[in-house]
N, C-alpha and C positions, 0 to 999 in steps of 0.2 A: 107735164112740167109747167108749160106756159099757162095752162088752164088753172093750175094750182096757185101760181103767182097772182093771176088776175083775181082769183077768188079771195085770197088773203088781203090784197090791196083794197078791193071793193068792200070787204067786210070791215076793215079797219077805218077807212075813210067815211063810210056810212054810219059808223058808230063813234064818231069823234066825241060827241057830247057824253056818251055813255062811258067812254074811257076817262074823260075828265072827271065825271061824277064819282066813279069808283076810286080813282086816284085820290081825289079830295077826301072821300070818306075814309080811305086807308090812313091818310095823314092825320086826320082828326081822331081816328080810333087809336092810333099809336100814342097820341098825346094823352088821351083819356086813360090809358092803361097805367099811368104813373102819376103821382102827385106833382112831381116837378115838371112833367110834360116836356116842353120844348128844350129844357135844360139838357136833357140826355141826348138830344140831337147833336149837341156840341161837345159835351163832356168826353165822350169816347174818342172822337178825333183829336181833341186837345191832348188827352193823356197819351195816345199813341204817338203823336208828333213829338211830344216832350221826351218820350222814351227813345224814339229813333234819333232825335237830336243829341240826347245824352250819349247814346252808344256810338253813333257814327261821327257826331260833331265834336264831342269832348273826349271820349275814350280813344277813338281813332284819330283824334286831333286833325279833322279836316276843316281848315279855315275858310277856303273858298273854292269854287268851281268856275272856271272861265272868268275869274275876276269878280264873281258874285258870291257874297257871303253865304256860307253853306246853309244856314237856317232858312234864308229866303229862297235859295235854290231848291232846297228840299220841299218847302211848303208849296212852291209853284207846281211841283209834280204831285204832291200828296193830295192837294185839293181835288185833282182830277181822279186819283185813285179812289178816294173816299166816295166818289160818285159811281165809278165803274164797278168796283168790287161788290157792293150790295146789289147792284142791278143784276150782275151775273149770278150771284148765289141765290137771291130771292127769285130772280126770273126763272131759274131752274125749277122752282117749286110753284110756279104761277098757276098751273092747271090743277095740280093736286090740292093746293090750298083752297081752291074754289069748287071742289068736286061736289059739294052739297048743292050749289046753285045749278051745276050742270045736270045733276040727276033729277032735279025738280022742275026744270023748265027748259025750253029751247033757248040756248044761249050761244052767241057768237064766240066760240072758244078761242079763236085766233087773236082776239083783242086782249086777252089776259096778260101776255108778256108786256104789251104796251102800257097797261095800267100800272104794272109794277115799276117800270122805268120812269113814268111820269110822276109817280108818287115820290120817287127818290129825288126828282128835280127840285122839290121844295127845300130839302136839306142842302142840296148843292148850291142853290142860290143864296141861302143863308150863310153858308161857309164862304162863298165868294165875297159877300159883303164884308165879312170879318177879315178875310185875307186882303181885300182892297185897303182896308184901314191899316192893317199891319204893314203892308208893303209901302204905303204912304209914309208911315213912321220910319221905315227903313230907307226912304229916299227914292222909291220906285213909284212914280205917280202915274195915274191913268193917262193914256194917250190914244191917238187914233188907231194905233196898232192893236189896242185891246178889243176893237170891234171884231177882230179875227177870232176871238173866243166864241162868238156865236156859231161860226163854222165848225170849230173843233167840238163844241158842245153837241151840235147836230150830228157830227161823226160818231160821237160817243153814244148818242141815242139810237142811231141806225144800227151800229155794230152790236150793241147789247140786245136790242130787240131781235135782230137776226139770229144771234147766238141763242137767246132765250127760247125762241120758237123751236129750235132743234132740241135743246137740253130739256125743256119742259115736257116735250113728247117722250123723249127717251126716259125721263124720270117716271113717267106713267108706265112704261114697259118694264122698268127695273128700278126699284127704289134706291139701289146702290149708286145710281148715277149722281145723286145730290151729294152723297158722302164723298164720292170721287172729286166732284167739282170743288167742294170745300177744301179738300186736301191740296188740289192743284192750285187753288187761289193763294194759298200760303207760299207755295213754290213760285208762282208767277210774280208775287211782290218782289222777291229777291232776284228773279231772273230778268225782270224788266228794270232797266236802269232808272229807277226812281230814287233810290237812296245812295247810288254810286254813279260815277261818271263813266259813260260808255267808252271814252278815250283810253281808259285803263286796259282795255282788251286789245289783242292783236287785230290787225285789219280785217282778216277773214271772219273772225267772230263778230266784229262790229257790223259787217255786212249782213250776217245772219240775224243779228239783233234788230237791224233796221226793218226786217220783214214782220216784226211783232206788231200787230195792230194797236195794242194798248200803248206801246212805246211811241207810236206815231202821234197819238192823241196827247199823251203826256208831254212830249217834246213840243207839240204845237202850242199847248198852254204856256210852256216856258218861253217859247219864241215870242208870244204876244206880250208876256210880262217883261222879258229881259233882252232878248237877242234882236228882235225886229228884222229878221232876215226874209220874211215873206213866205207864202205858200209854196212857190216853185223851188225854193231852196231844198225842200224835202220831197222832190218829185218822185224819187225812187220809193220812199216809204209810202207816199200818197198812192202811187200806182198799185203797190202790193196790198195796201190797206183796202182799197176799193174792190180789188179782185177777190180778196178773201171775204169781205163783207157781202158782196153780191152772191158769191158761191154759197155762203151760209144762209143768206136770205132765200135763195132758190131752193136749197135743200130743206130748210125749215118750213117753207111754204108747202113743199111737196109732202112732208111728214104730216103737217097740220091737215092738209086736204085728204090725205089717205086715211087718217085715223079719226076724222072729225065726228063720226057717228059711233065710234067704238070705245071712247074713253071710259064710259060707264062699265064696260066689260072688264076693265083693268083694275077695278077697285078690289 
């Protein structure tokens, strides 16, 4: 187990430039696939946000959450979800998508989940710029508290890489894994308090929800934008988040190490 973790860490850190190059190529390739290119990186999130705002903000008449206008409160969580969601769904397919490379040359397979996550960072940074402008128009200006976003973004990267290492290997063993992940992501969106306030639940259910790693990151983003309560205010969620993430990383590293020479056999 320890040997597997050391192997994965060494392989990733020694191939940082390769990870960057593949991620950059993926971003450019996605833009070349359509005439409008970068436009589609924003069109889908905007359409989804407008849909959720119409349903939950207008139809269900939610004016504010903790004194924050619902549209801004929702966007503060959705900008994080739009990063985590594709990282998980595409990360699950990280190895299978690059199977042609693996079969033709000796390639550090464990870096593939990281290449997916870092390619999604570009879209995330672009959405963050747009959200910053929108929040400023709504009266929520950047402050020192916003530097905490770097920590929560790091949490999102580590969590999604750890999860993707596990799911990408499992997806090679059984292709149904990706279909299961896609179905569960639709459920996770509504199970994670992104579109609704967690205080609407009974205390015991709130406690259970606080163990959700995705909720910890989402609420961390909102804290930087609106609440300014600091890292230690969420110490229970922080503790469970890092325990879950470390367990996933160790398990994913073990899977990567065990099957590193057998992926071609699973085609």
